[in-house]
N, CA, C and O atoms as a GROMACS GRO file, in nm:
protein
  288
    1MET      N    1  -2.335   0.658   0.169
    1MET     CA    2  -2.267   0.565   0.219
    1MET      C    3  -2.129   0.605   0.215
    1MET      O    4  -2.125   0.696   0.132
    2ALA      N    5  -2.030   0.588   0.254
    2ALA     CA    6  -1.879   0.639   0.252
    2ALA      C    7  -1.819   0.497   0.220
    2ALA      O    8  -1.847   0.378   0.236
    3ASP      N    9  -1.682   0.609   0.146
    3ASP     CA   10  -1.637   0.536   0.053
    3ASP      C   11  -1.496   0.363   0.107
    3ASP      O   12  -1.400   0.369   0.185
    4LYS      N   13  -1.526   0.290   0.059
    4LYS     CA   14  -1.412   0.218   0.166
    4LYS      C   15  -1.339   0.230   0.111
    4LYS      O   16  -1.365   0.251  -0.007
    5LYS      N   17  -1.199   0.226   0.151
    5LYS     CA   18  -1.107   0.201   0.166
    5LYS      C   19  -1.070   0.056   0.094
    5LYS      O   20  -1.118  -0.046   0.143
    6PRO      N   21  -0.988   0.050  -0.019
    6PRO     CA   22  -0.943  -0.030  -0.063
    6PRO      C   23  -0.817  -0.141  -0.022
    6PRO      O   24  -0.709  -0.097  -0.064
    7THR      N   25  -0.805  -0.256   0.040
    7THR     CA   26  -0.745  -0.330   0.104
    7THR      C   27  -0.556  -0.351  -0.004
    7THR      O   28  -0.560  -0.406  -0.114
    8PHE      N   29  -0.453  -0.313   0.039
    8PHE     CA   30  -0.322  -0.359   0.018
    8PHE      C   31  -0.394  -0.383  -0.078
    8PHE      O   32  -0.484  -0.305  -0.110
    9GLU      N   33  -0.368  -0.508  -0.151
    9GLU     CA   34  -0.447  -0.575  -0.258
    9GLU      C   35  -0.438  -0.523  -0.394
    9GLU      O   36  -0.364  -0.535  -0.492
   10GLU      N   37  -0.582  -0.438  -0.348
   10GLU     CA   38  -0.662  -0.376  -0.462
   10GLU      C   39  -0.603  -0.264  -0.502
   10GLU      O   40  -0.611  -0.225  -0.618
   11ALA      N   41  -0.507  -0.173  -0.363
   11ALA     CA   42  -0.452  -0.074  -0.381
   11ALA      C   43  -0.321  -0.085  -0.508
   11ALA      O   44  -0.319  -0.010  -0.606
   12MET      N   45  -0.219  -0.189  -0.483
   12MET     CA   46  -0.154  -0.269  -0.537
   12MET      C   47  -0.156  -0.259  -0.670
   12MET      O   48  -0.080  -0.194  -0.743
   13GLU      N   49  -0.295  -0.366  -0.714
   13GLU     CA   50  -0.358  -0.404  -0.848
   13GLU      C   51  -0.407  -0.219  -0.916
   13GLU      O   52  -0.403  -0.188  -1.035
   14GLN      N   53  -0.440  -0.146  -0.825
   14GLN     CA   54  -0.473   0.009  -0.892
   14GLN      C   55  -0.385   0.063  -0.959
   14GLN      O   56  -0.406   0.125  -1.063
   15LEU      N   57  -0.208   0.034  -0.875
   15LEU     CA   58  -0.145   0.097  -0.926
   15LEU      C   59  -0.053   0.043  -1.035
   15LEU      O   60  -0.027   0.112  -1.134
   16ASN      N   61  -0.012  -0.059  -1.021
   16ASN     CA   62  -0.003  -0.181  -1.169
   16ASN      C   63  -0.052  -0.130  -1.266
   16ASN      O   64   0.028  -0.109  -1.358
   17GLY      N   65  -0.223  -0.083  -1.292
   17GLY     CA   66  -0.264  -0.063  -1.359
   17GLY      C   67  -0.201   0.035  -1.464
   17GLY      O   68  -0.166   0.033  -1.582
   18ILE      N   69  -0.205   0.135  -1.340
   18ILE     CA   70  -0.169   0.316  -1.346
   18ILE      C   71  -0.034   0.243  -1.391
   18ILE      O   72  -0.059   0.218  -1.509
   19VAL      N   73   0.073   0.202  -1.370
   19VAL     CA   74   0.169   0.187  -1.407
   19VAL      C   75   0.186   0.129  -1.601
   19VAL      O   76   0.272   0.174  -1.677
   20ALA      N   77   0.075   0.019  -1.640
   20ALA     CA   78   0.092   0.010  -1.707
   20ALA      C   79   0.004   0.095  -1.828
   20ALA      O   80   0.017   0.100  -1.950
   21LYS      N   81  -0.068   0.142  -1.758
   21LYS     CA   82  -0.096   0.287  -1.864
   21LYS      C   83   0.005   0.351  -1.882
   21LYS      O   84   0.061   0.332  -1.990
   22LEU      N   85   0.054   0.430  -1.807
   22LEU     CA   86   0.188   0.512  -1.804
   22LEU      C   87   0.308   0.463  -1.889
   22LEU      O   88   0.398   0.538  -1.928
   23SER      N   89   0.296   0.281  -1.925
   23SER     CA   90   0.433   0.233  -1.974
   23SER      C   91   0.394   0.276  -2.106
   23SER      O   92   0.485   0.307  -2.183
   24SER      N   93   0.273   0.284  -2.147
   24SER     CA   94   0.223   0.270  -2.264
   24SER      C   95   0.258   0.352  -2.405
   24SER      O   96   0.279   0.308  -2.518
   25GLY      N   97   0.254   0.489  -2.354
   25GLY     CA   98   0.306   0.603  -2.334
   25GLY      C   99   0.159   0.658  -2.477
   25GLY      O  100   0.186   0.737  -2.567
   26ASN      N  101   0.091   0.626  -2.469
   26ASN     CA  102  -0.011   0.625  -2.551
   26ASN      C  103  -0.133   0.709  -2.467
   26ASN      O  104  -0.244   0.657  -2.462
   27LEU      N  105  -0.111   0.834  -2.405
   27LEU     CA  106  -0.168   0.906  -2.319
   27LEU      C  107  -0.242   1.033  -2.355
   27LEU      O  108  -0.321   1.002  -2.444
   28PRO      N  109  -0.250   1.136  -2.332
   28PRO     CA  110  -0.254   1.249  -2.283
   28PRO      C  111  -0.189   1.362  -2.269
   28PRO      O  112  -0.275   1.451  -2.267
   29LEU      N  113  -0.070   1.413  -2.256
   29LEU     CA  114  -0.017   1.465  -2.131
   29LEU      C  115  -0.097   1.473  -2.014
   29LEU      O  116  -0.068   1.426  -1.903
   30GLU      N  117  -0.186   1.527  -2.041
   30GLU     CA  118  -0.295   1.601  -1.874
   30GLU      C  119  -0.334   1.418  -1.847
   30GLU      O  120  -0.247   1.369  -1.775
   31GLU      N  121  -0.376   1.377  -1.864
   31GLU     CA  122  -0.476   1.201  -1.865
   31GLU      C  123  -0.340   1.179  -1.769
   31GLU      O  124  -0.361   1.192  -1.649
   32MET      N  125  -0.110   1.126  -1.838
   32MET     CA  126  -0.063   1.106  -1.747
   32MET      C  127  -0.056   1.136  -1.641
   32MET      O  128  -0.104   1.052  -1.565
   33VAL      N  129   0.010   1.279  -1.564
   33VAL     CA  130  -0.031   1.404  -1.521
   33VAL      C  131  -0.114   1.348  -1.414
   33VAL      O  132  -0.049   1.306  -1.318
   34LYS      N  133  -0.316   1.332  -1.403
   34LYS     CA  134  -0.341   1.302  -1.308
   34LYS      C  135  -0.317   1.160  -1.282
   34LYS      O  136  -0.320   1.133  -1.162
   35LEU      N  137  -0.284   1.019  -1.394
   35LEU     CA  138  -0.257   0.889  -1.357
   35LEU      C  139  -0.115   0.905  -1.215
   35LEU      O  140  -0.108   0.828  -1.120
   36TYR      N  141  -0.020   1.022  -1.240
   36TYR     CA  142   0.095   1.027  -1.163
   36TYR      C  143   0.005   1.045  -1.110
   36TYR      O  144  -0.078   0.954  -1.118
   37GLU      N  145  -0.030   1.156  -1.035
   37GLU     CA  146  -0.111   1.142  -0.930
   37GLU      C  147  -0.135   1.054  -0.824
   37GLU      O  148  -0.081   1.009  -0.723
   38GLU      N  149  -0.221   1.049  -0.877
   38GLU     CA  150  -0.344   0.890  -0.853
   38GLU      C  151  -0.219   0.807  -0.814
   38GLU      O  152  -0.220   0.771  -0.696
   39GLY      N  153  -0.126   0.775  -0.877
   39GLY     CA  154  -0.024   0.674  -0.814
   39GLY      C  155   0.091   0.694  -0.757
   39GLY      O  156   0.199   0.635  -0.755
   40GLY      N  157   0.052   0.781  -0.715
   40GLY     CA  158   0.193   0.871  -0.584
   40GLY      C  159   0.082   0.868  -0.493
   40GLY      O  160   0.118   0.803  -0.395
   41ARG      N  161  -0.075   0.922  -0.475
   41ARG     CA  162  -0.165   0.870  -0.382
   41ARG      C  163  -0.147   0.726  -0.349
   41ARG      O  164  -0.081   0.701  -0.248
   42LEU      N  165  -0.196   0.627  -0.418
   42LEU     CA  166  -0.194   0.463  -0.387
   42LEU      C  167  -0.058   0.430  -0.351
   42LEU      O  168  -0.048   0.320  -0.295
   43SER      N  169   0.044   0.491  -0.366
   43SER     CA  170   0.170   0.418  -0.375
   43SER      C  171   0.219   0.503  -0.175
   43SER      O  172   0.312   0.482  -0.098
   44SER      N  173   0.109   0.586  -0.169
   44SER     CA  174   0.188   0.633  -0.012
   44SER      C  175   0.087   0.568   0.038
   44SER      O  176   0.119   0.490   0.127
   45TYR      N  177  -0.073   0.573   0.000
   45TYR     CA  178  -0.135   0.455   0.041
   45TYR      C  179  -0.116   0.350   0.106
   45TYR      O  180  -0.164   0.322   0.216
   46CYS      N  181  -0.009   0.256   0.005
   46CYS     CA  182   0.078   0.148   0.019
   46CYS      C  183   0.135   0.120   0.201
   46CYS      O  184   0.105   0.064   0.307
   47GLU      N  185   0.249   0.216   0.128
   47GLU     CA  186   0.352   0.252   0.244
   47GLU      C  187   0.325   0.270   0.374
   47GLU      O  188   0.388   0.238   0.474
   48THR      N  189   0.142   0.369   0.347
   48THR     CA  190   0.119   0.360   0.456
   48THR      C  191   0.106   0.224   0.597
   48THR      O  192   0.148   0.190   0.708
   49LEU      N  193  -0.012   0.178   0.453
   49LEU     CA  194  -0.062   0.034   0.577
   49LEU      C  195   0.073  -0.098   0.555
   49LEU      O  196   0.080  -0.199   0.625
   50LEU      N  197   0.163  -0.066   0.446
   50LEU     CA  198   0.245  -0.136   0.526
   50LEU      C  199   0.288  -0.112   0.685
   50LEU      O  200   0.286  -0.180   0.787
   51ASP      N  201   0.328   0.019   0.653
   51ASP     CA  202   0.427   0.061   0.780
   51ASP      C  203   0.327   0.084   0.885
   51ASP      O  204   0.383   0.165   0.959
   52GLY      N  205   0.189   0.056   0.943
   52GLY     CA  206   0.111  -0.073   1.013
   52GLY      C  207   0.136  -0.158   0.992
   52GLY      O  208   0.241  -0.182   1.052
   53TYR      N  209   0.089  -0.277   0.907
   53TYR     CA  210   0.146  -0.428   0.869
   53TYR      C  211   0.291  -0.476   1.000
   53TYR      O  212   0.306  -0.552   1.096
   54THR      N  213   0.362  -0.383   0.932
   54THR     CA  214   0.483  -0.358   0.998
   54THR      C  215   0.495  -0.364   1.075
   54THR      O  216   0.568  -0.458   1.106
   55ALA      N  217   0.421  -0.246   1.234
   55ALA     CA  218   0.411  -0.216   1.352
   55ALA      C  219   0.408  -0.319   1.377
   55ALA      O  220   0.516  -0.372   1.403
   56ARG      N  221   0.264  -0.413   1.384
   56ARG     CA  222   0.193  -0.457   1.450
   56ARG      C  223   0.280  -0.588   1.416
   56ARG      O  224   0.247  -0.675   1.496
   57VAL      N  225   0.390  -0.642   1.317
   57VAL     CA  226   0.400  -0.787   1.332
   57VAL      C  227   0.542  -0.758   1.390
   57VAL      O  228   0.601  -0.866   1.385
   58GLU      N  229   0.624  -0.664   1.443
   58GLU     CA  230   0.635  -0.674   1.583
   58GLU      C  231   0.630  -0.680   1.670
   58GLU      O  232   0.677  -0.775   1.733
   59ILE      N  233   0.549  -0.549   1.739
   59ILE     CA  234   0.417  -0.583   1.830
   59ILE      C  235   0.395  -0.798   1.862
   59ILE      O  236   0.396  -0.861   1.968
   60ILE      N  237   0.386  -0.826   1.782
   60ILE     CA  238   0.317  -0.966   1.782
   60ILE      C  239   0.452  -1.026   1.838
   60ILE      O  240   0.446  -1.072   1.952
   61GLU      N  241   0.602  -1.031   1.754
   61GLU     CA  242   0.726  -1.120   1.791
   61GLU      C  243   0.766  -1.060   1.962
   61GLU      O  244   0.787  -1.126   2.064
   62LYS      N  245   0.766  -0.935   1.944
   62LYS     CA  246   0.819  -0.953   2.054
   62LYS      C  247   0.772  -0.934   2.200
   62LYS      O  248   0.835  -0.925   2.305
   63ARG      N  249   0.586  -0.932   2.158
   63ARG     CA  250   0.498  -1.008   2.225
   63ARG      C  251   0.504  -1.189   2.241
   63ARG      O  252   0.489  -1.268   2.335
   64ALA      N  253   0.527  -1.197   2.133
   64ALA     CA  254   0.585  -1.449   2.124
   64ALA      C  255   0.692  -1.394   2.250
   64ALA      O  256   0.646  -1.409   2.363
   65ASN      N  257   0.824  -1.333   2.239
   65ASN     CA  258   0.993  -1.323   2.262
   65ASN      C  259   0.947  -1.384   2.366
   65ASN      O  260   0.922  -1.503   2.382
   66SER      N  261   0.930  -1.237   2.481
   66SER     CA  262   0.879  -1.207   2.570
   66SER      C  263   0.757  -1.280   2.648
   66SER      O  264   0.716  -1.235   2.756
   67ASP      N  265   0.715  -1.367   2.604
   67ASP     CA  266   0.621  -1.506   2.624
   67ASP      C  267   0.683  -1.649   2.677
   67ASP      O  268   0.650  -1.751   2.738
   68TYR      N  269   0.799  -1.586   2.610
   68TYR     CA  270   0.914  -1.749   2.590
   68TYR      C  271   0.998  -1.741   2.662
   68TYR      O  272   1.028  -1.850   2.712
   69VAL      N  273   1.077  -1.625   2.708
   69VAL     CA  274   1.118  -1.578   2.819
   69VAL      C  275   1.086  -1.586   2.942
   69VAL      O  276   1.143  -1.633   3.040
   70ASP      N  277   0.999  -1.540   2.928
   70ASP     CA  278   0.909  -1.563   3.059
   70ASP      C  279   0.916  -1.647   3.116
   70ASP      O  280   0.952  -1.642   3.234
   71GLU      N  281   0.879  -1.772   3.045
   71GLU     CA  282   0.842  -1.898   3.057
   71GLU      C  283   0.945  -1.957   3.138
   71GLU      O  284   0.944  -1.995   3.254
   72ALA      N  285   1.071  -1.954   3.016
   72ALA     CA  286   1.186  -2.036   3.044
   72ALA      C  287   1.245  -2.027   3.198
   72ALA      O  288   1.343  -2.094   3.232
   0.00000   0.00000   0.00000
């Protein structure tokens, strides 16, 4: 079974958990670096999702505006 990619909300929850762990300052350096790397991957993933959603919304807005203009 293939790994299911997290939703934006799930990824943000994971990222917030990583930030909380890193902020505690009670971790060995190696674990901190691993968490930092994972946080970077999650951050990039969330940014990619947001870019995709933004593009979709822009397309919807353009279509809605062109439909409105066509009817006038």
